[in-house]
C-alpha positions as CSV (number, residue, x, y, z in Angstrom):
1,M,115.6,114.6,95.5
2,Q,112.2,115.6,94.4
3,I,112.5,113.2,91.4
4,V,113.1,110.3,93.8
5,V,110.1,111.3,96.0
6,S,107.9,111.6,92.9
7,L,108.9,108.2,91.7
8,L,108.3,106.6,95.1
9,S,104.9,108.3,95.3
10,A,104.0,107.1,91.8
11,A,105.0,103.5,92.9
12,F,102.8,104.0,96.0
13,A,99.9,105.0,93.8
14,L,100.4,101.9,91.6
15,F,100.5,99.7,94.7
16,G,97.1,101.2,95.7
17,R,95.7,100.3,92.3
18,W,97.1,96.8,92.4
19,I,95.8,96.1,95.8
20,Q,92.3,97.2,94.7
21,L,92.4,95.1,91.5
22,H,93.9,92.0,93.0
23,P,92.7,91.6,96.7
24,E,92.7,87.8,96.3
25,K,96.5,87.7,96.1
26,I,97.0,89.1,99.6
27,V,94.7,86.6,101.5
28,P,95.5,83.0,102.2
29,T,93.2,80.3,100.7
30,G,90.2,79.6,102.8
31,Q,90.5,82.8,105.0
32,F,86.7,83.5,105.0
33,M,83.7,81.2,105.2
34,G,81.8,82.9,102.4
35,P,81.6,86.0,100.2
36,D,79.0,87.6,102.4
37,S,80.6,86.8,105.8
38,V,81.4,89.7,108.1
39,G,85.1,89.1,107.7
40,A,85.0,89.1,103.9
41,R,82.9,92.3,103.8
42,L,85.3,94.0,106.3
43,F,88.3,92.9,104.2
44,R,86.8,94.3,101.0
45,L,86.1,97.6,102.8
46,Q,89.7,97.7,104.1
47,V,91.1,97.1,100.7
48,A,88.9,99.8,99.2
49,V,89.8,102.4,101.8
50,I,93.6,101.6,101.9
51,G,93.8,101.4,98.1
52,T,91.9,104.6,97.6
53,I,94.1,106.5,100.1
54,A,97.2,105.0,98.5
55,V,96.1,106.0,95.0
56,F,95.2,109.6,96.1
57,G,98.3,110.1,98.2
58,G,100.6,108.6,95.6
59,T,99.2,110.7,92.8
60,Y,99.2,113.8,94.9
61,G,102.8,113.2,96.0
62,A,104.0,112.5,92.5
63,L,102.4,115.6,91.0
64,N,103.5,117.7,93.9
65,G,107.1,116.6,93.4
66,F,107.1,117.2,89.6
67,L,105.2,120.5,89.7
68,Q,107.3,121.9,92.6
69,F,109.9,123.0,90.0
70,A,107.3,125.0,88.1
71,T,106.3,127.3,91.1
72,F,109.5,129.3,91.2
73,G,108.7,130.3,94.8
74,S,105.4,132.0,93.8
75,V,102.6,131.7,96.3
76,A,99.9,131.8,93.6
77,L,101.6,129.1,91.5
78,G,102.1,127.1,94.6
79,W,98.4,127.1,95.4
80,T,97.6,126.3,91.8
81,M,100.0,123.4,92.0
82,V,98.4,122.1,95.2
83,L,94.9,122.4,93.8
84,T,95.9,120.7,90.6
85,A,97.5,117.8,92.5
86,V,94.5,117.4,94.8
87,A,92.1,117.4,91.8
88,T,94.2,114.9,89.9
89,G,94.4,112.7,93.0
90,I,90.7,112.7,93.4
91,V,90.1,111.9,89.7
92,A,92.6,109.0,89.9
93,A,91.1,107.5,93.0
94,I,87.6,107.7,91.5
95,Y,88.9,106.1,88.2
96,V,90.6,103.2,90.0
97,R,87.5,102.5,92.2
98,R,85.3,102.4,89.1
99,E,87.8,100.1,87.5
100,A,87.8,97.8,90.6
101,N,84.0,97.8,90.8
102,A,83.7,96.9,87.1
103,R,85.7,93.6,87.6
104,P,83.7,90.5,88.3
105,M,83.9,89.1,91.8
106,H,86.6,86.5,92.3
107,Q,85.2,82.9,92.2
108,S,87.1,80.6,94.6
109,N,87.5,76.9,93.7
110,S,89.2,76.1,97.0
111,P,87.5,73.3,99.1
112,Y,88.9,75.1,102.2
113,G,86.7,78.1,102.1
114,W,86.2,81.4,100.2
115,W,88.6,84.1,99.5
116,P,87.8,87.5,98.0
C-alpha cells in the first residue's frame, strides 16, 4: 500500500511542477486584459502557491512512503526520515520555483486578450 501512496504522491509533485511551468495551458484564451492586470497577477500568485505546495507535499509524501520501510519502528529513525523528507521537499520546491522563474514570460498572440 505504501508503494501506491508513494507513486501517487510523486505524481502529485509532478503535477505541481507542470502547473508552474505551463500556467498558460489551464487558462482560456483572452482571460485577462493584460499581463499586469490584477487578475493576471493574482492568477500567477495562485499558480505559484498551489504548485509549490503540490511539489513540497508530493515530494514529502513520496519519500515518507519509501523511507517508511527503513525505520523498522525506531523513533530516532522515524524522526530522521521525517526531517529528510521535509528537507528534500523544501529543496524540490525551491528548485522548481527557480526553474519556473527562469522561463521567459508567455507571449500571447491572441486578439482576444492576454493569457499568462
